[in-house]
LODO-528167 format. One line per 4 residues: their letters; for each residue x, y, z of N, C-alpha, C, O. Coordinates in Angstrom, 1 decimal. Layout:
N
A = X Y Z X Y Z X Y Z X Y Z  ...
This chain:
139
MSDQ = -12.2 2.5 17.7 -11.2 1.7 17.0 -10.0 2.5 16.7 -10.1 3.6 16.1  -8.8 2.0 17.0 -7.6 2.7 16.7 -7.1 2.2 15.3 -7.3 1.1 15.0  -6.6 3.2 14.6 -6.1 2.8 13.3 -4.6 2.7 13.3 -3.9 2.8 12.3  -4.0 2.7 14.5 -2.5 2.6 14.6 -2.1 1.1 14.5 -2.8 0.2 14.7
TPAD = -0.8 1.0 14.0 -0.2 -0.3 13.8 -0.3 -1.1 15.1 -0.1 -0.5 16.2  -0.5 -2.4 15.1 -0.5 -3.2 16.3 0.8 -3.0 17.1 1.9 -2.8 16.5  0.7 -3.0 18.4 1.9 -2.7 19.2 3.0 -3.7 19.0 4.2 -3.3 19.2  2.7 -4.9 18.6 3.8 -5.9 18.5 4.5 -5.8 17.1 5.4 -6.6 16.9
LNAP = 4.1 -4.9 16.3 4.8 -4.7 15.0 5.7 -3.6 15.1 5.4 -2.4 15.4  7.0 -3.8 14.8 8.0 -2.8 14.8 8.2 -2.3 13.4 9.0 -2.7 12.6  7.3 -1.3 13.0 7.3 -0.8 11.6 8.5 0.1 11.3 8.9 1.0 12.2  9.2 -0.1 10.2 10.3 0.8 9.9 9.8 2.2 9.6 8.7 2.5 9.4
EGIV = 10.8 3.2 9.6 10.5 4.6 9.3 9.8 4.7 8.0 10.2 4.0 7.0  8.8 5.5 7.9 8.1 5.8 6.6 7.0 4.9 6.3 6.2 5.1 5.3  6.8 3.8 7.1 5.7 2.9 6.8 4.4 3.4 7.6 4.5 3.6 8.8  3.3 3.4 6.9 2.0 3.8 7.6 1.1 2.6 7.5 1.1 1.9 6.5
SRRS = 0.4 2.4 8.6 -0.6 1.3 8.7 -1.9 1.8 9.2 -1.9 2.6 10.1  -2.9 1.4 8.5 -4.3 1.8 8.8 -5.2 0.6 8.9 -5.1 -0.3 8.1  -6.0 0.6 9.9 -6.9 -0.5 10.1 -8.1 -0.4 9.3 -8.7 0.7 9.2  -8.5 -1.5 8.6 -9.7 -1.5 7.8 -10.9 -1.9 8.6 -10.8 -2.7 9.5
VYAF = -12.0 -1.3 8.3 -13.2 -1.7 9.0 -13.9 -2.9 8.2 -14.9 -3.5 8.7  -13.3 -3.3 7.1 -13.9 -4.3 6.3 -13.2 -5.6 6.4 -12.0 -5.7 6.9  -13.8 -6.7 6.0 -13.2 -8.0 6.0 -12.0 -8.0 5.0 -11.9 -7.1 4.2  -11.2 -9.0 5.2 -9.9 -9.0 4.3 -10.2 -9.0 2.8 -9.8 -8.1 2.2
SETV = -11.0 -9.9 2.3 -11.3 -9.9 0.9 -12.0 -8.6 0.4 -11.7 -8.1 -0.7  -12.9 -8.1 1.2 -13.6 -6.9 0.8 -12.6 -5.7 0.8 -12.7 -4.8 0.0  -11.7 -5.7 1.7 -10.7 -4.6 1.8 -9.9 -4.7 0.5 -9.7 -3.6 -0.2  -9.4 -5.8 0.1 -8.6 -6.0 -1.2 -9.5 -5.5 -2.4 -9.0 -4.7 -3.2
TRIE = -10.7 -6.0 -2.4 -11.6 -5.6 -3.5 -11.9 -4.1 -3.6 -11.9 -3.5 -4.6  -12.1 -3.5 -2.4 -12.4 -2.0 -2.3 -11.1 -1.2 -2.8 -11.3 -0.2 -3.5  -9.9 -1.7 -2.5 -8.7 -1.0 -2.9 -8.6 -1.1 -4.4 -8.3 -0.2 -5.1  -8.8 -2.4 -4.9 -8.7 -2.6 -6.4 -9.7 -1.7 -7.1 -9.3 -1.1 -8.1
RALT = -10.9 -1.6 -6.6 -11.9 -0.7 -7.2 -11.5 0.7 -7.2 -11.7 1.5 -8.2  -11.0 1.2 -6.0 -10.6 2.6 -5.9 -9.5 2.9 -6.9 -9.4 4.0 -7.5  -8.5 2.0 -7.1 -7.5 2.2 -8.1 -8.0 2.3 -9.5 -7.7 3.3 -10.2  -8.9 1.4 -9.8 -9.5 1.4 -11.2 -10.3 2.7 -11.4 -10.2 3.4 -12.4
DKGL = -11.1 3.1 -10.4 -11.9 4.3 -10.5 -11.0 5.6 -10.7 -11.5 6.5 -11.3  -9.8 5.6 -10.2 -8.9 6.7 -10.3 -8.0 6.6 -11.6 -7.2 7.5 -11.8  -8.2 5.6 -12.4 -7.5 5.4 -13.6 -6.1 4.9 -13.4 -5.2 5.0 -14.3  -5.8 4.3 -12.2 -4.5 3.7 -11.9 -4.4 2.3 -12.4 -5.5 1.6 -12.6
ILFA = -3.2 1.8 -12.6 -3.0 0.5 -13.1 -2.6 -0.4 -12.0 -1.7 -0.1 -11.2  -3.3 -1.6 -11.8 -2.9 -2.6 -10.9 -1.9 -3.5 -11.6 -2.4 -4.4 -12.4  -0.6 -3.3 -11.4 0.4 -4.0 -12.1 0.5 -5.5 -11.7 0.7 -6.4 -12.5  0.2 -5.7 -10.4 0.3 -7.1 -9.8 -0.4 -7.2 -8.5 -0.5 -6.2 -7.7
LIDH = -0.9 -8.4 -8.2 -1.5 -8.7 -6.9 -0.8 -10.0 -6.5 -0.9 -11.0 -7.1  0.0 -9.8 -5.4 0.8 -11.0 -4.9 0.1 -11.5 -3.7 0.0 -10.8 -2.7  -0.3 -12.8 -3.8 -0.9 -13.4 -2.7 0.1 -14.2 -1.8 0.3 -15.4 -2.0  0.7 -13.5 -0.9 1.8 -14.1 -0.1 1.3 -15.3 0.7 1.9 -16.4 0.7
SGEA = 0.1 -15.2 1.3 -0.4 -16.3 2.1 -0.8 -17.4 1.3 -0.7 -18.6 1.6  -1.4 -17.1 0.1 -1.7 -18.2 -0.8 -0.5 -19.0 -1.3 -0.6 -20.2 -1.4  0.5 -18.3 -1.6 1.8 -18.9 -2.1 2.4 -19.7 -0.9 2.9 -20.8 -1.2  2.3 -19.2 0.3 2.8 -20.0 1.4 2.0 -21.3 1.6 2.6 -22.3 1.8
QRVG = 0.7 -21.2 1.5 -0.1 -22.4 1.6 0.2 -23.4 0.5 0.2 -24.6 0.7  0.5 -22.9 -0.7 0.8 -23.8 -1.8 2.0 -24.6 -1.6 2.2 -25.7 -2.1  3.0 -24.1 -0.7 4.2 -24.9 -0.4 4.1 -25.5 1.0 5.1 -26.0 1.5  2.9 -25.6 1.5 2.7 -26.3 2.8 3.0 -25.4 4.1 3.1 -26.0 5.1
LTMP = 3.1 -24.1 3.9 3.3 -23.2 5.0 2.0 -22.4 5.3 1.2 -22.3 4.4  1.9 -21.9 6.5 0.8 -21.1 6.8 1.2 -19.7 7.3 2.2 -19.6 8.0  0.4 -18.8 7.0 0.6 -17.4 7.5 -0.8 -16.7 7.4 -1.6 -17.1 6.6  -1.0 -15.7 8.2 -2.2 -15.0 8.1 -2.4 -14.4 6.7 -1.5 -14.2 6.0
ETKL = -3.7 -14.1 6.3 -4.0 -13.6 5.0 -3.1 -12.3 4.8 -3.0 -11.4 5.6  -2.4 -12.3 3.6 -1.5 -11.3 3.3 -1.4 -11.1 1.8 -1.0 -12.1 1.1  -1.8 -10.0 1.2 -1.7 -9.7 -0.2 -1.1 -8.4 -0.4 -1.3 -7.4 0.3  -0.3 -8.3 -1.5 0.4 -7.1 -1.8 -0.1 -6.6 -3.2 0.0 -7.3 -4.2
LIFG = -0.6 -5.4 -3.2 -1.1 -4.7 -4.4 0.0 -3.8 -4.9 0.5 -2.9 -4.2  0.4 -3.9 -6.2 1.4 -3.1 -6.8 0.7 -2.3 -7.9 0.2 -2.8 -8.8  0.8 -0.9 -7.8 0.0 -0.1 -8.6 0.6 1.2 -8.9 1.6 1.6 -8.3  0.1 1.9 -9.9 0.6 3.2 -10.2 0.1 3.7 -11.5 -0.9 3.2 -12.1
SPRA = 0.8 4.7 -12.0 0.5 5.4 -13.3 1.8 5.8 -13.9 2.6 6.6 -13.3  2.1 5.3 -15.1 3.4 5.7 -15.8 3.4 7.2 -16.0 4.4 7.9 -15.9  2.2 7.8 -16.2 2.1 9.2 -16.5 2.5 10.0 -15.2 3.2 11.1 -15.3  2.2 9.5 -14.0 2.6 10.2 -12.8 4.0 9.8 -12.3 4.7 10.6 -11.8
GTPL = 4.3 8.5 -12.4 5.6 8.0 -11.9 6.8 8.3 -12.7 7.9 8.6 -12.2  6.7 8.4 -14.0 7.8 8.6 -14.9 8.5 9.9 -14.6 9.8 10.0 -14.5  7.8 11.1 -14.5 8.5 12.3 -14.2 9.2 12.3 -12.8 10.3 12.9 -12.7  8.7 11.5 -11.9 9.4 11.4 -10.6 10.7 10.6 -10.7 11.8 11.0 -10.2
MLVS = 10.7 9.5 -11.5 11.9 8.7 -11.7 12.9 9.4 -12.6 14.1 9.1 -12.5  12.5 10.4 -13.5 13.4 11.1 -14.2 14.2 12.1 -13.3 15.4 12.3 -13.6  13.6 12.6 -12.3 14.2 13.5 -11.3 15.1 12.7 -10.4 16.2 13.1 -10.1  14.6 11.5 -10.0 15.4 10.7 -9.1 15.3 9.2 -9.6 14.4 8.5 -9.1
PLLA = 16.2 8.8 -10.4 16.2 7.4 -11.0 16.1 6.3 -9.9 15.4 5.3 -10.2  16.6 6.5 -8.7 16.6 5.4 -7.7 15.2 5.3 -7.1 14.9 4.3 -6.4  14.3 6.2 -7.4 12.9 6.1 -6.9 12.3 4.9 -7.5 11.3 4.4 -7.0  12.8 4.4 -8.7 12.3 3.2 -9.3 12.4 2.0 -8.4 11.7 1.0 -8.6
LDLP = 13.2 2.1 -7.4 13.3 1.0 -6.4 12.0 1.0 -5.5 11.6 -0.1 -5.0  11.3 2.1 -5.4 10.1 2.2 -4.6 8.9 2.3 -5.4 7.8 2.2 -4.8  9.0 2.6 -6.7 7.8 2.6 -7.5 7.8 1.4 -8.4 8.8 0.9 -8.7  6.6 0.9 -8.8 5.3 1.4 -8.5 5.0 1.4 -7.0 5.7 0.8 -6.2
LKAL = 3.9 2.1 -6.6 3.5 2.2 -5.3 2.9 0.8 -4.8 2.6 0.0 -5.7  2.9 0.6 -3.5 2.5 -0.7 -3.0 1.6 -0.5 -1.8 1.8 0.4 -1.0  0.6 -1.4 -1.7 -0.2 -1.5 -0.5 -0.3 -2.9 0.0 -0.7 -3.8 -0.8  0.1 -3.1 1.2 0.0 -4.5 1.8 -1.2 -4.6 2.6 -1.4 -3.9 3.6
VWRD = -2.1 -5.6 2.3 -3.3 -5.9 3.1 -2.9 -7.1 3.8 -2.5 -8.1 3.3  -3.1 -7.0 5.2 -2.7 -8.2 6.0 -3.5 -8.3 7.2 -4.1 -7.3 7.7  -3.6 -9.5 7.8 -4.3 -9.7 9.0 -3.3 -9.9 10.2 -2.4 -10.7 10.0  -3.5 -9.2 11.2 -2.6 -9.4 12.4 -2.9 -10.6 13.1 -4.0 -11.2 13.1
TTAG = -1.9 -11.1 13.8 -2.0 -12.4 14.5 -2.5 -12.3 15.9 -2.9 -13.3 16.5  -2.6 -11.1 16.5 -3.0 -10.9 17.9 -4.5 -10.7 18.0 -5.2 -11.4 18.7  -5.1 -9.8 17.2 -6.5 -9.6 17.3 -7.3 -10.0 16.0 -8.5 -10.0 16.0  -6.6 -10.3 15.0 -7.2 -10.7 13.7 -7.7 -9.6 12.9 -8.6 -9.8 12.0
HVWV = -7.3 -8.4 13.2 -7.7 -7.2 12.4 -7.1 -7.2 11.1 -6.0 -7.7 10.9  -7.8 -6.5 10.1 -7.2 -6.3 8.8 -6.6 -4.9 8.7 -7.1 -3.9 9.2  -5.4 -4.9 8.2 -4.6 -3.7 8.1 -4.2 -3.4 6.7 -4.0 -4.4 5.9  -4.0 -2.2 6.3 -3.3 -1.8 5.1 -2.1 -1.0 5.4 -2.2 0.0 6.1
SYTS = -1.0 -1.4 4.9 0.3 -0.7 5.2 0.9 -0.3 3.8 0.8 -1.0 2.8  1.6 0.8 3.9 2.2 1.4 2.7 3.3 2.3 3.1 3.4 2.8 4.2  4.2 2.6 2.1 5.2 3.6 2.4 4.6 5.0 2.2 4.0 5.2 1.1  4.8 5.8 3.1 4.2 7.2 3.0 4.8 7.9 1.8 6.0 8.0 1.6
PAWL = 3.9 8.5 1.0 4.3 9.2 -0.2 5.2 10.4 0.2 6.2 10.7 -0.4  4.9 11.1 1.4 5.7 12.2 1.8 7.1 11.7 2.2 8.1 12.4 1.9  7.2 10.5 2.8 8.5 10.0 3.2 9.3 9.6 1.9 10.5 9.9 1.8  8.6 9.0 0.9 9.3 8.7 -0.4 9.8 10.0 -1.0 11.0 10.0 -1.5
AQRH = 9.0 11.1 -1.0 9.5 12.3 -1.6 10.7 12.9 -0.9 11.6 13.4 -1.5  10.6 12.8 0.4 11.8 13.3 1.2 13.0 12.4 1.0 14.1 12.9 0.8  12.8 11.1 1.0 13.9 10.2 0.8 14.6 10.4 -0.5 15.9 10.3 -0.6  13.8 10.7 -1.5 14.4 10.8 -2.9 14.6 12.2 -3.4 14.9 12.4 -4.5
HIPA = 14.3 13.2 -2.5 14.5 14.6 -2.8 13.7 15.0 -4.0 14.1 15.7 -4.9  12.4 14.6 -3.9 11.5 15.0 -5.0 10.9 16.4 -4.7 10.4 16.6 -3.6  10.9 17.2 -5.7 10.3 18.6 -5.5 8.8 18.5 -5.2 8.2 17.6 -5.7  8.3 19.4 -4.4 6.9 19.4 -4.0 6.0 19.4 -5.2 4.9 18.7 -5.1
DLAK = 6.3 20.1 -6.3 5.4 20.1 -7.4 5.3 18.8 -8.1 4.2 18.5 -8.7  6.2 17.9 -7.9 6.2 16.5 -8.5 5.7 15.5 -7.4 5.1 14.5 -7.8  5.9 15.8 -6.1 5.5 14.9 -5.1 4.0 14.7 -5.1 3.5 13.7 -4.6  3.3 15.7 -5.6 1.8 15.6 -5.6 1.4 14.4 -6.5 0.2 14.0 -6.4
NIAG = 2.2 14.0 -7.4 1.9 12.9 -8.3 1.6 11.6 -7.5 0.9 10.7 -8.0  2.2 11.4 -6.3 1.9 10.2 -5.6 1.2 10.5 -4.3 0.8 9.5 -3.6  1.0 11.8 -4.0 0.3 12.1 -2.7 -1.1 11.6 -2.6 -1.6 11.4 -1.5  -1.8 11.4 -3.7 -3.2 11.0 -3.7 -3.4 9.6 -3.2 -4.5 9.1 -3.0
MEPL = -2.3 8.8 -3.0 -2.4 7.5 -2.6 -3.1 7.3 -1.2 -3.9 6.5 -1.0  -2.7 8.2 -0.3 -3.2 8.1 1.1 -4.7 8.4 1.2 -5.3 7.5 1.8  -5.2 9.4 0.6 -6.7 9.6 0.7 -7.4 8.5 -0.1 -8.6 8.1 0.3  -6.8 8.0 -1.1 -7.5 6.9 -1.9 -7.6 5.6 -1.0 -8.7 5.0 -0.9
IAAA = -6.6 5.3 -0.3 -6.6 4.1 0.6 -7.5 4.4 1.8 -8.3 3.5 2.1  -7.4 5.5 2.4 -8.3 5.9 3.5 -9.8 5.7 3.1 -10.5 5.2 3.9  -10.1 6.2 2.0 -11.5 6.2 1.5 -12.0 4.7 1.3 -13.1 4.4 1.5  -11.0 3.9 0.8 -11.4 2.5 0.5 -11.6 1.6 1.8 -12.3 0.6 1.7
IQP = -10.9 2.0 2.9 -11.0 1.1 4.1 -11.9 1.7 5.2 -12.0 1.0 6.3  -12.5 2.8 5.0 -13.4 3.4 6.0 -14.7 3.7 5.3 -14.8 3.9 4.1  -15.8 3.6 6.1 -17.2 3.8 5.5 -17.3 5.3 5.1 -18.4 5.6 4.6
């Protein structure tokens, strides 16, 4: 199984996509649990596909989890106030239209650090996102 983004998706620079081995709902639940277990706050869960359905439109299952930690994020935003445009962190769980696979996409913490000129000693505050998501979507 490849965990690369589907070929038909033109992902912008800095976006990472990983294929989940779990069903859509289980993937969302596993990420939520991983966030809670690490003491992170789930600020919002946006059900894009559910809202589309509510207004008579259809789209593949798509949910956005917005999460983070004020203790970790605040020092980053003090160094680079515009980082607040990218924080809190986000993970998009979505189903592709070609093969029906479940994916988790997010902005790479390393890319965010580079984009906002965050010093390495502070970049570690968001670096744990990638292993957290990887552990949640793989056995």
